[in-house]
N, C-alpha and C positions, 0 to 999 in steps of 0.2 A: 698752663701748667697745671696740670693739678696735683692741691698741698696730702699728702701719707697723711691718713686719722693717724692720733694719737697717741701712744700707748697710756692706756688706761692704768689705774696701777697696780702694782706690782707688773707688769708687764715687758718695762724695759731690764736688761741683767742689772743695772744699777739700782735700783728699787727692788727687784727678788733677792739680789747678795742684800742689799739692808733689811729687809724682813725677815728672812733665814736666821740672818745673824741676831733679831733682837727675838726670835722666835727660840731658838737657841739661848739667849741670853733665858731665858725664861723658865725654861724647860730643866737649867743649870741651877734652877734655885725650887726646884721642886721637894727636893726634900726638908727644905728652910719650913715646906708648911708642916702644923699637925695634922694630923689625923680629921681631927676634929678644923681643920681649914678648907677642907676641901674644894667647896665653894666660892674659895677667894682665888686659889687658883684656875680654879675652872673660868674666875672671869677675868684674871688677866691675858689666858688663850684666848677668849671668848673676845676680846676687845681685837686681838691682833685677826682674829679672823676677822672681822668687821671692815680690817682696810680693807681687805680683799671683795670682790665681785662677789653679792650673795649665793651666787652657784660654784662659783671657785674652789676643785677636787682639794687644794690645799687648807682650806678655809675648813675646809670639811673631816679635811683627815687629822687635821688639831684638834678641832674640839673634839673628836673619835677619841685621839688618842689621851687625853686627859679625861675625860670620863672614864674610859677604862682604867685610866692610868690611878685613879681615884675610888674605885674597887666598884663602877658602873654596869658592869660589859651590857646590859642589857637596854644604857643609850649609847651605849657605844656600837652596836653592831649597823643598829638603819644609819649610821652617818659614816660609818666603813665601807659598808654598801652601794651607798650615794656614790661617794670621794670614787671611788673605783666604777662605778656607773656612768660617771660622769669625765673621767677620762687623767686620773691621778696616775696611770701607770704610764700613759704618754707626757706628762707633763715632768713625773720622776719617775723614772722606773724600779729606782733606787726605795721611794716610798714607796710607789704600787706595790714592791714585793713586801715593805713591812705593813703597808695595808693587809696584805695578803693572810699574814703568821699572825700580825696581829689580830684577827677578824676570826682567824679559826682559835686560837685558842679563847676569845669569848664566845662563838658560841659554842666551844666547848664548856666554858662555861657556864650558861645558860642551858645545856640537855640536847646538843645538837651538833656532836664529835662526827657526824659523819658526815655532813654539810663541809666541817672543817677538813676531814680527810678525802675529800671531790676539792675544794682549794686546794689543798697542796700539794696532791700527789701530781698533776703536773710540773709541780715548783725542781722539784727533782730533779727533771729533765730540764729546765733554765743554764742558761749561762750562769758558770760562777762567782762568788761573791763574797763577801762579809761575813753576808746571814744564810749562807749554806747550811750552819751546825742549827741555825736557829730555826733552820725550815724543819730538819729534821728531828730536831727536839719537841716542836709542837705537835709535826705530825705525828709522831711518838704515842704523846698526850692522846692526842684524841682518836689515834688505835688502841690504844690500852684503856680509854672508856668505854670502848667498843668491846672488849673481854677480846682483842688481839693482839697480846703482849709480846707473840714470839716477834710478832714483824714488829714490834715497836723498841723492843730492845737491839733488834737486830740494827736499826736505824742508830739507832745511841751508838751500839759499838762500831759502827761503820761511821759515825760522827768522830767519836772515841781517837779513834786509829790514826792517823796522822798527826797526830800531838802527843802519842805517848813516843817517850825518851826508847823504848826498849818494845819491841816485841807485837809493833804494826803491824808484820803480815801477818802474823798467826792469829790477832784480833780480827783484823780485815775476814776472813777467811772464816773466823768461827762467826762472823755477824750475815757471811752468806749463809753457812751453814743452815743457822734459823730457820729460814724460809724456804734455801732451796729441797725437792721433794729427795724422800731419801732414792739411792735407786744403788 
């Protein structure tokens, strides 16, 4: 009987869980690093990413996040793109969606808001999760950078309305009216 191949690093659930917990623990210390100590934080994330195969979308994503969070959107963009191209969304739908949000924000920061709009617009129709408001907020910023402020405001009001203790219906209607043609 053939022997099944052994799981490589971070391919079994137990190893994945341990790695994810250590990544979460590293991110929990992010605010402990001074701004001029950003390279030290990135080194912590790089060491964790180095535990994975070089082409792992998870490692690429975490590296992108570290560059992005330390003020280097230009360094993060190619890493986010590569993580998505290597199947991050299939490995983790949640992290795939986060990568699209963060990539769109970084694209906006580097002067490519139209690409951010292209990437996030389909996310408006994606299955709902806790990232819905972040999708709308980031898309609104990209739209505003393109001079499409009414569309952006509509998204933000639409995202805010369900969280209001009162005026939900009114705010949702106002959000729709900002983008519906007058008739």
